[in-house]
C-alpha positions as CSV (number, residue, x, y, z in Angstrom):
1,M,-84.3,10.3,2.3
2,A,-85.1,14.0,2.0
3,R,-88.7,14.9,1.2
4,D,-90.7,18.1,0.7
5,M,-93.3,17.9,3.4
6,G,-94.6,21.5,3.1
7,P,-98.3,22.6,2.5
8,V,-99.0,21.8,-1.2
9,L,-101.7,24.4,-1.8
10,K,-99.7,27.2,-0.2
11,R,-96.7,26.3,-2.4
12,C,-99.0,26.2,-5.5
13,R,-100.2,29.7,-4.6
14,S,-96.8,31.1,-4.1
15,L,-95.5,29.7,-7.4
16,G,-98.7,30.5,-9.4
17,I,-99.4,26.8,-10.3
18,E,-102.8,25.3,-10.6
19,P,-103.1,22.3,-8.2
20,A,-104.5,20.2,-11.1
21,Y,-100.9,19.9,-12.5
22,L,-100.0,17.9,-9.4
23,G,-103.2,15.7,-9.7
24,I,-104.9,17.6,-6.8
25,D,-108.6,18.5,-7.3
26,K,-108.7,21.0,-4.4
27,K,-108.8,24.7,-5.2
28,S,-107.3,27.4,-3.1
29,N,-109.6,30.3,-2.5
30,R,-107.0,32.7,-1.2
31,S,-104.8,34.7,-3.6
32,F,-101.1,35.2,-3.0
33,A,-100.5,38.9,-2.9
34,R,-96.9,40.1,-3.6
35,A,-97.8,43.6,-2.4
36,G,-96.9,45.2,-5.8
37,K,-93.3,44.1,-5.6
38,K,-91.5,43.9,-9.0
39,T,-89.7,40.6,-9.4
40,S,-86.1,40.8,-10.6
41,E,-84.8,38.8,-13.6
42,Y,-83.0,36.4,-11.3
43,G,-86.2,36.0,-9.2
44,L,-88.2,35.0,-12.3
45,Q,-85.5,32.5,-13.4
46,L,-85.4,31.0,-9.8
47,R,-89.2,30.8,-9.7
48,E,-89.3,28.8,-13.0
49,K,-86.7,26.3,-11.6
50,Q,-88.7,26.0,-8.4
51,K,-91.9,25.3,-10.4
52,A,-90.3,22.5,-12.4
53,K,-88.8,21.0,-9.2
54,F,-92.1,21.2,-7.3
55,I,-94.2,19.8,-10.2
56,Y,-91.9,16.8,-10.7
57,G,-91.1,16.3,-7.0
58,V,-87.3,16.5,-7.6
59,L,-84.8,18.0,-5.1
60,E,-82.0,20.3,-6.0
61,K,-79.1,17.9,-6.5
62,P,-81.0,15.4,-8.8
63,F,-82.4,18.4,-10.7
64,R,-79.0,19.8,-11.3
65,N,-77.7,16.4,-12.4
66,T,-80.6,16.1,-14.9
67,Y,-79.9,19.5,-16.2
68,A,-76.2,18.6,-16.7
69,K,-77.3,15.5,-18.6
70,A,-79.7,17.5,-20.7
71,S,-77.1,20.1,-21.7
72,K,-74.7,17.3,-22.9
73,M,-77.3,15.8,-25.2
74,K,-76.4,16.2,-28.9
75,T,-80.0,16.8,-30.2
76,G,-82.4,19.6,-29.1
77,T,-82.0,22.5,-26.7
78,A,-80.9,22.0,-23.1
79,G,-84.3,23.4,-21.8
80,E,-86.4,21.1,-23.9
81,N,-84.2,18.1,-23.1
82,L,-84.5,18.9,-19.4
83,L,-88.3,18.7,-19.5
84,I,-88.2,15.6,-21.7
85,L,-85.9,13.8,-19.2
86,L,-88.1,14.8,-16.3
87,E,-91.2,13.6,-18.1
88,C,-89.6,10.2,-18.8
89,R,-89.0,9.5,-15.1
90,L,-90.8,6.3,-14.1
91,D,-92.9,8.0,-11.3
92,N,-94.1,10.7,-13.7
93,V,-95.0,8.1,-16.4
94,L,-97.1,6.2,-13.9
95,F,-98.8,9.4,-12.9
96,R,-99.5,10.2,-16.6
97,L,-100.9,6.7,-17.2
98,G,-103.3,7.3,-14.3
99,F,-101.9,4.6,-12.0
100,G,-101.5,7.2,-9.2
101,R,-103.4,10.2,-8.1
102,T,-100.3,12.4,-7.6
103,R,-96.6,12.1,-8.4
104,K,-95.9,11.6,-4.7
105,E,-98.2,8.6,-4.7
106,T,-96.6,7.1,-7.8
107,R,-93.2,7.6,-6.3
108,Q,-94.3,5.6,-3.2
109,I,-95.8,2.9,-5.5
110,V,-92.5,2.5,-7.3
111,S,-90.3,2.5,-4.2
112,H,-92.6,-0.2,-2.6
113,K,-91.8,-2.5,-5.5
114,H,-95.3,-2.6,-7.1
115,V,-94.0,-1.9,-10.6
116,L,-92.5,-4.0,-13.4
117,V,-90.7,-2.5,-16.4
118,N,-90.5,-5.0,-19.3
119,G,-91.1,-7.8,-16.7
120,V,-88.4,-6.7,-14.3
121,C,-89.2,-5.1,-10.9
122,V,-87.9,-1.5,-10.7
123,N,-88.0,0.4,-7.4
124,I,-86.2,3.6,-8.5
125,P,-88.6,6.5,-9.1
126,S,-86.1,8.4,-11.3
127,Y,-85.6,5.4,-13.6
128,K,-85.7,6.7,-17.2
129,V,-88.2,4.9,-19.5
130,K,-87.5,4.5,-23.2
131,A,-89.7,4.1,-26.3
132,G,-91.2,0.6,-26.4
133,D,-91.0,0.0,-22.6
134,K,-93.9,-1.9,-21.1
135,I,-94.9,-0.8,-17.6
136,E,-97.3,-2.7,-15.4
137,I,-98.4,-3.1,-11.8
138,K,-97.4,-6.5,-10.3
139,E,-100.1,-9.2,-10.6
140,K,-100.5,-9.6,-6.8
141,F,-101.3,-5.9,-6.3
142,K,-103.7,-5.5,-9.3
143,N,-106.9,-6.4,-7.5
144,T,-106.2,-4.5,-4.3
145,Q,-108.6,-1.8,-3.1
146,R,-105.9,0.8,-3.5
147,Y,-105.8,0.6,-7.3
148,K,-109.6,0.5,-7.5
149,D,-109.7,3.7,-5.6
150,I,-107.0,5.3,-7.7
151,L,-108.7,4.4,-11.0
152,E,-112.0,5.8,-9.7
153,V,-110.2,9.2,-9.3
154,T,-107.9,9.0,-12.4
155,G,-110.3,7.2,-14.8
156,G,-111.4,10.5,-16.5
157,R,-107.9,11.8,-16.9
158,T,-106.6,12.0,-20.4
159,V,-103.5,9.9,-21.2
160,P,-100.9,11.8,-23.3
161,A,-100.5,10.7,-26.9
162,W,-97.0,9.3,-26.4
163,L,-98.3,6.8,-23.9
164,E,-100.9,4.0,-24.2
165,A,-102.7,2.9,-21.0
166,D,-104.9,-0.2,-20.3
167,H,-106.7,0.5,-17.0
168,E,-108.3,-3.0,-17.0
169,T,-105.0,-4.8,-16.8
170,L,-103.0,-1.9,-15.2
171,T,-100.5,-1.9,-18.0
172,G,-99.0,0.9,-20.1
173,I,-96.7,1.2,-23.1
174,V,-94.3,4.1,-23.9
175,K,-95.0,4.6,-27.6
176,E,-92.4,7.2,-28.1
177,V,-90.3,9.8,-26.2
178,P,-92.4,12.9,-25.8
179,T,-91.7,16.2,-27.6
180,R,-91.8,19.6,-25.9
181,D,-95.3,20.2,-27.5
182,Q,-96.7,17.1,-25.7
183,I,-95.6,18.3,-22.3
184,D,-98.3,20.4,-20.7
185,V,-96.4,21.8,-17.7
186,P,-96.5,25.6,-17.2
187,V,-92.8,26.1,-17.1
188,N,-90.6,28.4,-19.2
189,E,-87.5,26.2,-19.6
190,M,-85.5,29.0,-21.2
191,L,-85.4,30.8,-17.9
192,I,-84.0,27.7,-16.2
193,V,-81.3,27.5,-18.8
194,E,-80.4,31.1,-18.3
195,L,-80.2,30.6,-14.5
196,Y,-77.8,27.6,-14.8
197,S,-75.7,29.2,-17.5
198,K,-74.7,32.1,-15.2
């Protein structure tokens, strides 16, 4: 399975993203100087796509497939639908609920079969959750030291309004599908649409 193993803070610097969006508390002291180069229109569009892929931890082919699905949806714009589909991924929802420090960690938690969706074990990180879904960590893993350590770090994190989390029982409910206003990622989705519609 292909994975992005590059240095995270360096990538954050080059894309101009705060590491906090990835669940990382570290700060990079160095600035990324572009030596006064003016970025082309294509360069700006590509950068927005790379930002979205990097934040959600999605590689090119699944990202392109998600975009194709978003552009075929009957309601809303392709750009907004793309971000909503990415936000509804199971690994991202677990991250938002605070059951993992980073999206990479929640991806691992899902693929190691720690997660139940409506009482059924799901080990596909890209699984799309729907409104009304109940997500929980399996009973046998709930009292492990791993989740105690995770909750220590993520306890102060705010859970989005479209989700409901219970950190005592490690369960969460998807109250509704998020709207674009509820997604706080620093991505201009219109530039991604322009890039793919060329």
